[in-house]
VEXRO-563623 format. One record per residue (C-alpha): residue in one letter; x, y, z; residue number from 1. Coordinates in Angstrom, 3 decimals. Example, Ala and Ser with C-alpha at 12.3 -4.5 7.8 and 13.67 -1.06 7.14 Angstrom:
<"A"; <12.300; -4.500; 7.800>; 1>,
<"S"; <13.670; -1.060; 7.140>; 2>,
This chain:
<"M"; <-55.895; 154.933; 109.591>; 1>,
<"S"; <-52.849; 153.087; 111.120>; 2>,
<"T"; <-49.320; 154.322; 111.593>; 3>,
<"N"; <-46.386; 151.915; 111.342>; 4>,
<"N"; <-44.081; 152.788; 114.282>; 5>,
<"A"; <-41.978; 149.601; 113.960>; 6>,
<"S"; <-38.313; 150.311; 114.415>; 7>,
<"P"; <-35.903; 149.250; 111.748>; 8>,
<"P"; <-34.377; 145.740; 112.094>; 9>,
<"Q"; <-31.211; 145.589; 114.097>; 10>,
<"L"; <-28.295; 143.173; 114.409>; 11>,
<"E"; <-28.890; 140.710; 117.193>; 12>,
<"R"; <-26.402; 139.642; 119.950>; 13>,
<"R"; <-26.179; 135.876; 119.367>; 14>,
<"L"; <-22.461; 135.068; 119.767>; 15>,
<"G"; <-21.131; 133.608; 122.983>; 16>,
<"I"; <-17.550; 132.948; 124.191>; 17>,
<"F"; <-17.376; 129.544; 122.401>; 18>,
<"D"; <-18.673; 131.060; 119.083>; 19>,
<"C"; <-16.148; 133.962; 119.267>; 20>,
<"S"; <-13.313; 131.566; 120.156>; 21>,
<"M"; <-14.114; 129.295; 117.241>; 22>,
<"L"; <-14.294; 132.271; 114.963>; 23>,
<"I"; <-10.778; 133.374; 115.943>; 24>,
<"I"; <-9.265; 129.985; 115.659>; 25>,
<"G"; <-11.057; 129.349; 112.377>; 26>,
<"V"; <-9.841; 132.515; 110.817>; 27>,
<"V"; <-6.240; 132.408; 112.142>; 28>,
<"V"; <-5.501; 128.713; 111.472>; 29>,
<"G"; <-5.961; 128.577; 107.715>; 30>,
<"S"; <-3.543; 127.214; 105.189>; 31>,
<"G"; <-0.503; 129.188; 106.285>; 32>,
<"I"; <0.764; 126.836; 108.962>; 33>,
<"F"; <0.836; 124.035; 106.471>; 34>,
<"M"; <3.285; 126.009; 104.177>; 35>,
<"T"; <5.303; 128.585; 106.019>; 36>,
<"T"; <7.594; 126.411; 108.138>; 37>,
<"G"; <9.367; 125.077; 105.049>; 38>,
<"I"; <10.041; 128.664; 103.854>; 39>,
<"M"; <11.254; 129.678; 107.285>; 40>,
<"S"; <13.656; 126.779; 107.463>; 41>,
<"E"; <15.646; 128.245; 104.597>; 42>,
<"S"; <16.843; 131.100; 106.812>; 43>,
<"L"; <16.474; 129.519; 110.332>; 44>,
<"H"; <18.555; 126.433; 110.537>; 45>,
<"S"; <17.859; 125.733; 114.102>; 46>,
<"P"; <14.791; 123.976; 115.675>; 47>,
<"T"; <15.198; 126.301; 118.680>; 48>,
<"L"; <15.040; 129.448; 116.578>; 49>,
<"L"; <12.134; 128.028; 114.547>; 50>,
<"L"; <9.932; 127.448; 117.573>; 51>,
<"T"; <11.059; 130.671; 119.210>; 52>,
<"A"; <9.737; 132.573; 116.136>; 53>,
<"W"; <6.370; 130.879; 116.433>; 54>,
<"I"; <6.160; 131.583; 120.172>; 55>,
<"L"; <6.923; 135.204; 119.587>; 56>,
<"G"; <4.217; 135.390; 116.955>; 57>,
<"G"; <1.748; 133.914; 119.431>; 58>,
<"L"; <2.798; 136.353; 122.105>; 59>,
<"H"; <2.410; 139.251; 119.617>; 60>,
<"A"; <-1.121; 138.100; 118.645>; 61>,
<"L"; <-2.054; 137.652; 122.334>; 62>,
<"A"; <-0.799; 141.167; 123.120>; 63>,
<"G"; <-2.871; 142.547; 120.279>; 64>,
<"G"; <-5.886; 140.555; 121.360>; 65>,
<"L"; <-5.700; 141.825; 124.930>; 66>,
<"T"; <-5.312; 145.358; 123.712>; 67>,
<"Y"; <-8.247; 145.228; 121.225>; 68>,
<"A"; <-10.358; 143.571; 123.891>; 69>,
<"E"; <-10.463; 146.845; 125.920>; 70>,
<"L"; <-11.527; 148.755; 122.848>; 71>,
<"G"; <-14.220; 146.182; 122.019>; 72>,
<"A"; <-15.512; 146.227; 125.561>; 73>,
<"I"; <-15.746; 150.007; 125.524>; 74>,
<"M"; <-17.386; 150.075; 122.110>; 75>,
<"P"; <-19.296; 146.836; 121.508>; 76>,
<"R"; <-20.586; 147.779; 118.085>; 77>,
<"A"; <-20.374; 146.303; 114.580>; 78>,
<"G"; <-17.254; 147.496; 112.702>; 79>,
<"G"; <-14.378; 146.713; 115.096>; 80>,
<"Q"; <-11.276; 148.514; 114.218>; 81>,
<"Y"; <-13.193; 151.022; 112.062>; 82>,
<"I"; <-15.101; 152.154; 115.169>; 83>,
<"F"; <-11.900; 152.226; 117.348>; 84>,
<"L"; <-10.150; 154.485; 114.937>; 85>,
<"R"; <-13.118; 156.758; 114.407>; 86>,
<"E"; <-13.661; 157.367; 118.038>; 87>,
<"A"; <-9.913; 157.861; 118.848>; 88>,
<"F"; <-8.679; 159.715; 115.722>; 89>,
<"G"; <-11.634; 160.836; 113.586>; 90>,
<"R"; <-13.485; 159.845; 110.453>; 91>,
<"L"; <-10.634; 160.040; 107.935>; 92>,
<"P"; <-8.256; 157.460; 109.557>; 93>,
<"A"; <-11.313; 155.198; 110.163>; 94>,
<"F"; <-12.278; 155.514; 106.555>; 95>,
<"L"; <-8.814; 154.751; 105.301>; 96>,
<"Y"; <-8.929; 151.492; 107.274>; 97>,
<"G"; <-12.322; 150.663; 105.660>; 98>,
<"W"; <-11.018; 151.747; 102.301>; 99>,
<"V"; <-8.028; 149.308; 102.440>; 100>,
<"S"; <-10.278; 146.610; 103.997>; 101>,
<"F"; <-12.881; 146.696; 101.308>; 102>,
<"S"; <-10.714; 147.357; 98.195>; 103>,
<"A"; <-7.838; 145.018; 99.107>; 104>,
<"Y"; <-7.291; 143.518; 102.503>; 105>,
<"L"; <-10.432; 141.758; 103.719>; 106>,
<"T"; <-11.955; 141.133; 100.233>; 107>,
<"G"; <-8.505; 140.078; 98.980>; 108>,
<"A"; <-8.164; 137.648; 101.906>; 109>,
<"V"; <-11.581; 136.098; 100.951>; 110>,
<"A"; <-10.413; 135.759; 97.371>; 111>,
<"A"; <-6.971; 134.288; 98.360>; 112>,
<"V"; <-8.530; 131.726; 100.666>; 113>,
<"A"; <-11.104; 130.690; 98.074>; 114>,
<"V"; <-8.386; 130.157; 95.457>; 115>,
<"A"; <-6.353; 128.171; 97.964>; 116>,
<"F"; <-9.408; 125.992; 98.425>; 117>,
<"A"; <-9.580; 125.378; 94.684>; 118>,
<"A"; <-5.772; 124.630; 94.586>; 119>,
<"F"; <-6.025; 122.020; 97.306>; 120>,
<"T"; <-9.196; 120.555; 95.861>; 121>,
<"S"; <-7.424; 120.088; 92.554>; 122>,
<"T"; <-5.308; 117.373; 94.195>; 123>,
<"F"; <-8.395; 115.171; 93.937>; 124>,
<"I"; <-10.090; 116.860; 90.980>; 125>,
<"P"; <-7.357; 118.128; 88.613>; 126>,
<"F"; <-9.963; 119.904; 86.445>; 127>,
<"V"; <-10.520; 122.629; 89.069>; 128>,
<"S"; <-6.861; 123.653; 89.235>; 129>,
<"P"; <-6.250; 127.397; 89.209>; 130>,
<"D"; <-3.758; 126.677; 86.381>; 131>,
<"N"; <-6.423; 125.079; 84.120>; 132>,
<"L"; <-7.580; 127.940; 81.793>; 133>,
<"I"; <-11.094; 127.612; 80.462>; 134>,
<"I"; <-11.336; 131.089; 79.091>; 135>,
<"H"; <-8.284; 132.630; 77.312>; 136>,
<"T"; <-9.520; 135.895; 76.086>; 137>,
<"P"; <-10.123; 138.735; 76.768>; 138>,
<"L"; <-9.461; 137.853; 80.399>; 139>,
<"P"; <-7.852; 134.545; 81.210>; 140>,
<"I"; <-10.015; 132.629; 83.650>; 141>,
<"S"; <-9.313; 129.228; 85.079>; 142>,
<"S"; <-11.753; 126.531; 86.366>; 143>,
<"G"; <-10.061; 127.038; 89.753>; 144>,
<"Q"; <-11.125; 130.674; 89.819>; 145>,
<"V"; <-14.688; 129.784; 88.942>; 146>,
<"L"; <-14.818; 127.209; 91.698>; 147>,
<"A"; <-13.359; 129.878; 94.071>; 148>,
<"V"; <-16.216; 132.380; 93.140>; 149>,
<"F"; <-18.699; 129.512; 93.616>; 150>,
<"I"; <-17.451; 128.739; 97.194>; 151>,
<"I"; <-17.497; 132.427; 98.072>; 152>,
<"A"; <-21.119; 132.589; 96.906>; 153>,
<"V"; <-21.936; 129.533; 99.005>; 154>,
<"F"; <-20.619; 131.034; 102.216>; 155>,
<"S"; <-21.998; 134.357; 101.398>; 156>,
<"A"; <-25.421; 132.891; 101.121>; 157>,
<"I"; <-24.992; 130.952; 104.363>; 158>,
<"N"; <-24.057; 134.118; 106.209>; 159>,
<"Y"; <-26.808; 136.098; 104.387>; 160>,
<"V"; <-29.635; 133.986; 105.788>; 161>,
<"G"; <-28.677; 134.343; 109.431>; 162>,
<"L"; <-25.834; 134.676; 111.987>; 163>,
<"G"; <-27.168; 131.521; 113.595>; 164>,
<"I"; <-26.443; 129.361; 110.594>; 165>,
<"G"; <-23.188; 131.258; 109.970>; 166>,
<"K"; <-21.877; 130.605; 113.509>; 167>,
<"T"; <-22.998; 126.989; 113.435>; 168>,
<"V"; <-20.992; 126.350; 110.211>; 169>,
<"Q"; <-18.084; 128.142; 111.729>; 170>,
<"N"; <-18.241; 126.061; 114.990>; 171>,
<"V"; <-18.610; 122.715; 113.238>; 172>,
<"V"; <-15.823; 123.351; 110.732>; 173>,
<"T"; <-13.483; 124.731; 113.429>; 174>,
<"V"; <-14.005; 121.919; 115.981>; 175>,
<"T"; <-13.445; 119.411; 113.089>; 176>,
<"K"; <-10.281; 121.318; 112.202>; 177>,
<"I"; <-8.946; 121.206; 115.794>; 178>,
<"V"; <-9.715; 117.520; 116.236>; 179>,
<"T"; <-8.098; 116.651; 112.915>; 180>,
<"I"; <-4.948; 118.599; 113.704>; 181>,
<"L"; <-4.672; 117.052; 117.248>; 182>,
<"L"; <-5.028; 113.478; 115.741>; 183>,
<"F"; <-2.271; 114.312; 113.302>; 184>,
<"V"; <-0.117; 115.648; 116.090>; 185>,
<"V"; <-0.552; 112.629; 118.360>; 186>,
<"A"; <0.118; 110.163; 115.550>; 187>,
<"G"; <3.010; 112.228; 114.147>; 188>,
<"L"; <4.813; 112.590; 117.490>; 189>,
<"A"; <4.357; 108.813; 118.130>; 190>,
<"L"; <5.614; 107.730; 114.658>; 191>,
<"G"; <8.223; 110.389; 113.905>; 192>,
<"K"; <11.799; 109.160; 113.892>; 193>,
<"E"; <13.745; 112.430; 113.843>; 194>,
<"M"; <15.156; 113.727; 117.160>; 195>,
<"P"; <15.575; 117.495; 116.688>; 196>,
<"D"; <18.298; 118.974; 118.761>; 197>,
<"F"; <17.012; 121.968; 120.722>; 198>,
<"S"; <20.138; 122.415; 122.922>; 199>,
<"T"; <22.492; 123.921; 120.383>; 200>,
<"P"; <21.214; 126.736; 118.079>; 201>,
<"V"; <23.059; 127.324; 114.815>; 202>,
<"L"; <25.771; 129.999; 115.203>; 203>,
<"F"; <25.506; 132.904; 112.710>; 204>,
<"S"; <28.597; 134.768; 111.649>; 205>,
<"N"; <27.359; 138.049; 113.288>; 206>,
<"F"; <24.374; 139.543; 115.037>; 207>,
<"G"; <23.264; 141.194; 111.780>; 208>,
<"S"; <22.926; 137.936; 109.971>; 209>,
<"I"; <20.768; 136.309; 112.719>; 210>,
<"A"; <18.595; 139.501; 112.956>; 211>,
<"V"; <17.951; 139.451; 109.205>; 212>,
<"A"; <17.250; 135.683; 109.159>; 213>,
<"F"; <14.949; 135.879; 112.245>; 214>,
<"G"; <13.212; 139.070; 110.939>; 215>,
<"G"; <12.396; 137.324; 107.639>; 216>,
<"A"; <11.013; 134.336; 109.470>; 217>,
<"L"; <8.815; 136.560; 111.707>; 218>,
<"V"; <7.310; 138.115; 108.480>; 219>,
<"A"; <5.851; 134.709; 107.687>; 220>,
<"V"; <4.864; 134.040; 111.233>; 221>,
<"F"; <2.999; 137.311; 111.812>; 222>,
<"W"; <1.222; 136.839; 108.513>; 223>,
<"T"; <0.101; 133.367; 109.525>; 224>,
<"F"; <-1.249; 134.686; 112.812>; 225>,
<"G"; <-3.296; 137.466; 111.079>; 226>,
<"G"; <-7.038; 137.498; 111.525>; 227>,
<"W"; <-7.341; 137.433; 115.328>; 228>,
<"E"; <-8.750; 140.990; 115.081>; 229>,
<"Y"; <-11.636; 139.992; 112.894>; 230>,
<"V"; <-13.830; 139.057; 115.859>; 231>,
<"T"; <-13.943; 142.748; 116.960>; 232>,
<"A"; <-15.983; 143.515; 113.819>; 233>,
<"V"; <-18.895; 141.460; 115.151>; 234>,
<"A"; <-18.785; 143.040; 118.660>; 235>,
<"G"; <-22.310; 144.340; 117.998>; 236>,
<"E"; <-23.560; 140.837; 117.848>; 237>,
<"I"; <-21.721; 139.396; 120.879>; 238>,
<"K"; <-23.567; 138.556; 124.063>; 239>,
<"E"; <-21.926; 140.172; 127.082>; 240>,
<"P"; <-19.085; 141.558; 125.031>; 241>,
<"Q"; <-17.395; 143.081; 128.023>; 242>,
<"R"; <-16.679; 139.525; 129.248>; 243>,
<"S"; <-16.865; 137.461; 125.956>; 244>,
<"L"; <-14.368; 139.498; 123.902>; 245>,
<"P"; <-11.341; 139.446; 126.241>; 246>,
<"T"; <-11.956; 135.774; 127.138>; 247>,
<"S"; <-12.430; 134.584; 123.546>; 248>,
<"L"; <-9.448; 136.607; 122.286>; 249>,
<"A"; <-7.177; 135.027; 124.950>; 250>,
<"I"; <-8.618; 131.536; 124.253>; 251>,
<"G"; <-8.331; 131.954; 120.493>; 252>,
<"T"; <-4.794; 133.299; 120.235>; 253>,
<"V"; <-3.392; 130.895; 122.810>; 254>,
<"T"; <-5.070; 127.864; 121.157>; 255>,
<"A"; <-3.798; 128.894; 117.683>; 256>,
<"T"; <-0.334; 129.311; 119.127>; 257>,
<"A"; <-0.465; 125.849; 120.743>; 258>,
<"L"; <-1.635; 124.236; 117.501>; 259>,
<"Y"; <1.120; 125.980; 115.556>; 260>,
<"I"; <3.826; 124.830; 117.960>; 261>,
<"L"; <2.532; 121.204; 117.955>; 262>,
<"L"; <2.440; 121.118; 114.129>; 263>,
<"N"; <5.979; 122.429; 113.994>; 264>,
<"L"; <7.076; 119.720; 116.453>; 265>,
<"V"; <5.557; 117.105; 114.166>; 266>,
<"Y"; <7.323; 118.520; 111.158>; 267>,
<"L"; <10.634; 118.398; 113.055>; 268>,
<"R"; <9.890; 114.713; 114.055>; 269>,
<"A"; <9.188; 113.861; 110.442>; 270>,
<"M"; <12.119; 115.549; 108.719>; 271>,
<"P"; <15.506; 117.161; 109.489>; 272>,
<"M"; <15.490; 120.908; 109.013>; 273>,
<"E"; <17.837; 120.805; 106.020>; 274>,
<"E"; <15.244; 118.634; 104.184>; 275>,
<"M"; <12.419; 120.921; 105.243>; 276>,
<"A"; <14.139; 124.066; 103.770>; 277>,
<"G"; <12.151; 125.502; 100.798>; 278>,
<"V"; <9.400; 122.849; 100.960>; 279>,
<"V"; <6.185; 124.938; 100.482>; 280>,
<"T"; <3.851; 122.001; 101.042>; 281>,
<"I"; <5.486; 121.120; 104.281>; 282>,
<"G"; <2.254; 119.804; 105.935>; 283>,
<"E"; <1.459; 117.376; 103.069>; 284>,
<"T"; <5.190; 116.417; 102.773>; 285>,
<"A"; <5.483; 115.665; 106.445>; 286>,
<"A"; <2.276; 113.550; 106.312>; 287>,
<"N"; <3.691; 111.622; 103.357>; 288>,
<"V"; <6.880; 110.904; 105.272>; 289>,
<"L"; <5.093; 109.783; 108.385>; 290>,
<"F"; <2.108; 107.898; 107.005>; 291>,
<"G"; <2.792; 107.320; 103.245>; 292>,
<"S"; <0.787; 108.556; 100.397>; 293>,
<"L"; <-2.597; 108.000; 101.998>; 294>,
<"G"; <-1.416; 110.129; 104.864>; 295>,
<"G"; <-0.494; 112.926; 102.479>; 296>,
<"Q"; <-3.930; 112.789; 100.858>; 297>,
<"L"; <-5.643; 112.861; 104.288>; 298>,
<"M"; <-3.537; 115.925; 105.178>; 299>,
<"V"; <-4.828; 117.770; 102.100>; 300>,
<"V"; <-8.447; 116.944; 103.264>; 301>,
<"A"; <-7.452; 118.470; 106.626>; 302>,
<"I"; <-6.015; 121.563; 104.934>; 303>,
<"I"; <-9.288; 121.917; 102.863>; 304>,
<"I"; <-11.275; 121.814; 106.081>; 305>,
<"S"; <-9.016; 124.386; 107.633>; 306>,
<"V"; <-9.331; 126.634; 104.606>; 307>,
<"L"; <-13.088; 126.471; 104.756>; 308>,
<"G"; <-13.121; 127.602; 108.326>; 309>,
<"A"; <-10.932; 130.617; 107.454>; 310>,
<"L"; <-13.172; 131.426; 104.483>; 311>,
<"N"; <-16.368; 131.353; 106.423>; 312>,
<"G"; <-14.908; 133.515; 109.183>; 313>,
<"A"; <-13.728; 136.094; 106.801>; 314>,
<"V"; <-17.022; 136.187; 104.923>; 315>,
<"L"; <-18.966; 136.533; 108.209>; 316>,
<"T"; <-16.897; 139.338; 109.736>; 317>,
<"G"; <-15.942; 141.650; 106.831>; 318>,
<"P"; <-19.420; 142.946; 105.971>; 319>,
<"R"; <-19.781; 144.444; 109.558>; 320>,
<"V"; <-17.004; 146.908; 108.744>; 321>,
<"Y"; <-18.783; 148.104; 105.573>; 322>,
<"Y"; <-22.085; 148.182; 107.446>; 323>,
<"A"; <-20.482; 150.571; 109.991>; 324>,
<"M"; <-19.027; 152.746; 107.253>; 325>,
<"A"; <-22.427; 153.022; 105.521>; 326>,
<"Q"; <-24.043; 153.984; 108.766>; 327>,
<"D"; <-21.605; 156.986; 108.812>; 328>,
<"G"; <-22.369; 157.839; 105.248>; 329>,
<"L"; <-18.997; 156.775; 104.055>; 330>,
<"F"; <-20.087; 153.756; 101.902>; 331>,
<"F"; <-23.034; 152.735; 99.798>; 332>,
<"K"; <-26.127; 153.642; 101.723>; 333>,
<"R"; <-27.822; 150.304; 101.288>; 334>,
<"A"; <-24.962; 148.565; 103.021>; 335>,
<"S"; <-26.242; 149.996; 106.268>; 336>,
<"E"; <-29.519; 147.973; 105.986>; 337>,
<"V"; <-30.176; 144.987; 108.136>; 338>,
<"H"; <-32.344; 142.250; 106.599>; 339>,
<"P"; <-35.827; 142.341; 108.265>; 340>,
<"R"; <-35.986; 138.610; 108.521>; 341>,
<"F"; <-32.432; 137.307; 108.886>; 342>,
<"Q"; <-31.065; 140.266; 111.010>; 343>,
<"T"; <-27.805; 140.296; 108.933>; 344>,
<"P"; <-26.105; 143.133; 107.001>; 345>,
<"S"; <-27.346; 141.531; 103.798>; 346>,
<"K"; <-26.470; 144.274; 101.355>; 347>,
<"A"; <-22.931; 144.588; 102.798>; 348>,
<"I"; <-22.508; 140.850; 102.310>; 349>,
<"I"; <-23.611; 141.180; 98.666>; 350>,
<"Y"; <-21.127; 144.043; 98.035>; 351>,
<"Q"; <-18.313; 141.968; 99.591>; 352>,
<"F"; <-19.257; 138.994; 97.430>; 353>,
<"I"; <-19.263; 141.079; 94.292>; 354>,
<"W"; <-15.839; 142.733; 94.834>; 355>,
<"A"; <-14.209; 139.610; 96.149>; 356>,
<"S"; <-15.387; 137.749; 93.019>; 357>,
<"V"; <-13.974; 140.530; 90.754>; 358>,
<"L"; <-10.610; 140.227; 92.560>; 359>,
<"T"; <-10.721; 136.425; 92.300>; 360>,
<"L"; <-11.501; 136.444; 88.506>; 361>,
<"S"; <-9.015; 139.220; 87.751>; 362>,
<"G"; <-6.269; 137.494; 89.702>; 363>,
<"T"; <-5.252; 140.869; 91.230>; 364>,
<"F"; <-5.742; 139.858; 94.906>; 365>,
<"E"; <-2.182; 138.614; 95.404>; 366>,
<"Q"; <-0.626; 141.930; 94.323>; 367>,
<"L"; <-3.176; 143.929; 96.392>; 368>,
<"I"; <-2.528; 141.847; 99.492>; 369>,
<"T"; <1.254; 142.197; 99.023>; 370>,
<"F"; <0.788; 145.962; 98.664>; 371>,
<"V"; <-1.231; 146.417; 101.827>; 372>,
<"V"; <0.651; 144.080; 104.226>; 373>,
<"V"; <2.687; 146.989; 105.638>; 374>,
<"V"; <-0.331; 149.230; 105.640>; 375>,
<"N"; <-2.338; 146.663; 107.535>; 376>,
<"L"; <0.361; 146.480; 110.173>; 377>,
<"I"; <0.408; 150.295; 110.444>; 378>,
<"L"; <-3.373; 150.148; 110.955>; 379>,
<"W"; <-2.842; 147.472; 113.659>; 380>,
<"M"; <-0.513; 149.947; 115.428>; 381>,
<"A"; <-3.115; 152.703; 115.022>; 382>,
<"G"; <-5.773; 150.477; 116.476>; 383>,
<"A"; <-3.638; 149.624; 119.500>; 384>,
<"S"; <-2.659; 153.326; 119.903>; 385>,
<"A"; <-6.423; 154.098; 120.261>; 386>,
<"V"; <-6.195; 152.579; 123.781>; 387>,
<"F"; <-3.695; 155.233; 124.796>; 388>,
<"A"; <-5.602; 158.067; 122.997>; 389>,
<"L"; <-8.947; 157.167; 124.536>; 390>,
<"R"; <-7.530; 156.817; 128.012>; 391>,
<"K"; <-6.089; 160.280; 127.732>; 392>,
<"N"; <-8.937; 162.068; 125.916>; 393>,
<"R"; <-11.985; 160.060; 127.058>; 394>,
<"P"; <-11.252; 159.051; 130.673>; 395>,
<"D"; <-15.029; 159.241; 131.329>; 396>,
<"L"; <-15.708; 156.127; 129.217>; 397>,
<"S"; <-16.824; 153.053; 131.125>; 398>,
<"R"; <-14.068; 150.386; 130.918>; 399>,
<"P"; <-15.510; 147.068; 132.004>; 400>,
<"Y"; <-12.266; 145.489; 130.869>; 401>,
<"Q"; <-8.908; 147.131; 130.934>; 402>,
<"T"; <-5.912; 145.723; 128.985>; 403>,
<"W"; <-3.925; 143.434; 131.202>; 404>,
<"G"; <-0.351; 144.739; 131.683>; 405>,
<"Y"; <-1.167; 148.274; 130.463>; 406>,
<"P"; <0.812; 150.233; 129.197>; 407>,
<"W"; <3.461; 147.495; 128.639>; 408>,
<"V"; <1.355; 144.989; 126.727>; 409>,
<"P"; <-0.100; 147.433; 124.093>; 410>,
<"G"; <3.285; 149.214; 124.066>; 411>,
<"L"; <5.148; 146.083; 123.219>; 412>,
<"F"; <2.534; 145.208; 120.559>; 413>,
<"I"; <3.059; 148.501; 118.818>; 414>,
<"F"; <6.857; 148.196; 119.166>; 415>,
<"F"; <7.102; 144.811; 117.559>; 416>,
<"S"; <4.549; 145.730; 114.988>; 417>,
<"A"; <6.707; 148.753; 114.046>; 418>,
<"A"; <9.825; 146.471; 113.888>; 419>,
<"F"; <7.919; 144.175; 111.484>; 420>,
<"V"; <6.829; 147.233; 109.349>; 421>,
<"L"; <10.495; 148.246; 109.088>; 422>,
<"A"; <11.595; 144.750; 108.205>; 423>,
<"A"; <8.903; 144.336; 105.551>; 424>,
<"A"; <9.595; 147.755; 104.145>; 425>,
<"V"; <13.253; 146.988; 103.835>; 426>,
<"D"; <12.530; 143.540; 102.283>; 427>,
<"A"; <9.985; 144.919; 99.790>; 428>,
<"P"; <10.307; 148.718; 99.482>; 429>,
<"I"; <8.497; 149.067; 96.155>; 430>,
<"E"; <5.549; 147.007; 97.372>; 431>,
<"S"; <5.386; 148.937; 100.647>; 432>,
<"L"; <5.404; 152.306; 98.841>; 433>,
<"A"; <2.795; 151.128; 96.466>; 434>,
<"G"; <0.626; 150.127; 99.441>; 435>,
<"L"; <1.001; 153.520; 101.030>; 436>,
<"A"; <0.110; 155.213; 97.735>; 437>,
<"F"; <-2.944; 152.965; 97.365>; 438>,
<"T"; <-4.030; 153.921; 100.855>; 439>,
<"L"; <-3.610; 157.681; 100.156>; 440>,
<"L"; <-5.931; 157.199; 97.119>; 441>,
<"G"; <-8.650; 156.689; 99.643>; 442>,
<"I"; <-8.349; 160.366; 100.762>; 443>,
<"P"; <-10.213; 161.896; 97.661>; 444>,
<"V"; <-12.754; 158.942; 97.927>; 445>,
<"Y"; <-13.323; 159.945; 101.570>; 446>,
<"F"; <-14.004; 163.526; 100.551>; 447>,
<"Y"; <-16.399; 162.336; 97.914>; 448>,
<"W"; <-18.424; 160.210; 100.324>; 449>,
<"N"; <-18.243; 162.959; 102.983>; 450>,
<"S"; <-19.662; 165.536; 100.568>; 451>,
<"R"; <-22.473; 163.136; 99.658>; 452>,
<"K"; <-23.334; 162.794; 103.280>; 453>,
<"S"; <-23.430; 166.520; 103.719>; 454>,
<"E"; <-25.731; 166.930; 100.791>; 455>,
């Protein structure tokens, strides 16, 4: 008679500094940089102010990355921000982060990026446009939505069968993305005929008007920089996380900032700011101006590659949050399982695919993401505050990496995040209140899961 004493399968540490850096760049540099500059130009009429906004966005992301790096080095486990909030403030705040992430933010981001992929692909294949309805009743569904679900399924399957193949896809797509952007930058700077004037910013009638204009621009910038924190969710699968996390967060945020600034310089060399104002497809439009219609089509291909990198990164990281929740008894129990052969949180990946597909087909992801933008920023602030809380309450913890510039760097990150929360709440008070109400709906859900765990 034999007894099986084999331990249950565990997540494996297979991610290095390069893998983590490519994950951060791949997630951060999605489709936003190819659209937001035109929107920002409506309120910021000066190249100097435009670039200043992007630099501030990069510094904000870098400050957040350096802050979260200390937390990830202390607690290198799957779940990232969920783990940070749980250890610093308790199970309920951590669950509310997980609740918002699964129901709206992370799964909504997966849906949004997949639909963006379909929208850009329809440039070459009009049939797959998100506007092409193929089912009218009872729920209108477009061919673009079907393609979006299909591409989510593809990347979910890739990440289901192993972190090795998931990170390889991420690395290849992200390197291709970086090379493509750099080629566009070099050619654009060489061929661009505009000479933007950085010496004389536009004068506003008063300080209030410039503050409002700049604040509105930063809303777009901070949103475009979102996603740098995703890498902390896979801390349980990073080799030497005490060294790899801080290094990759610095490399990833600095590289994304450099790419964003270079792309904006190309836009400014292609078109004067008054012509950029309100142009949503600024990347494609600038490529058309610089290289003709073929250039515009090649830019769309580059955007599709960029979107795929963001999608794979989101699909890879999100399930680790739900896996950590399930381990605490605050999510479906099977989500805590690790596949015995592939060493991935396979059930959590399936749950994410199902809900992201529901959001995609129902078309509700845009509203949900709008609702939880402010909430997500508040959770960013809570995550950064965990550094202060743990230093005070858990001084005994080993800190192989300590936030550079503490307490100023995490303090400034929290301050500017709070300013952004205020600006976003003033700009969209109804959506902000709806997001807070949606978050509070997670409280009874928490007590339900907590009671199940007790039983």
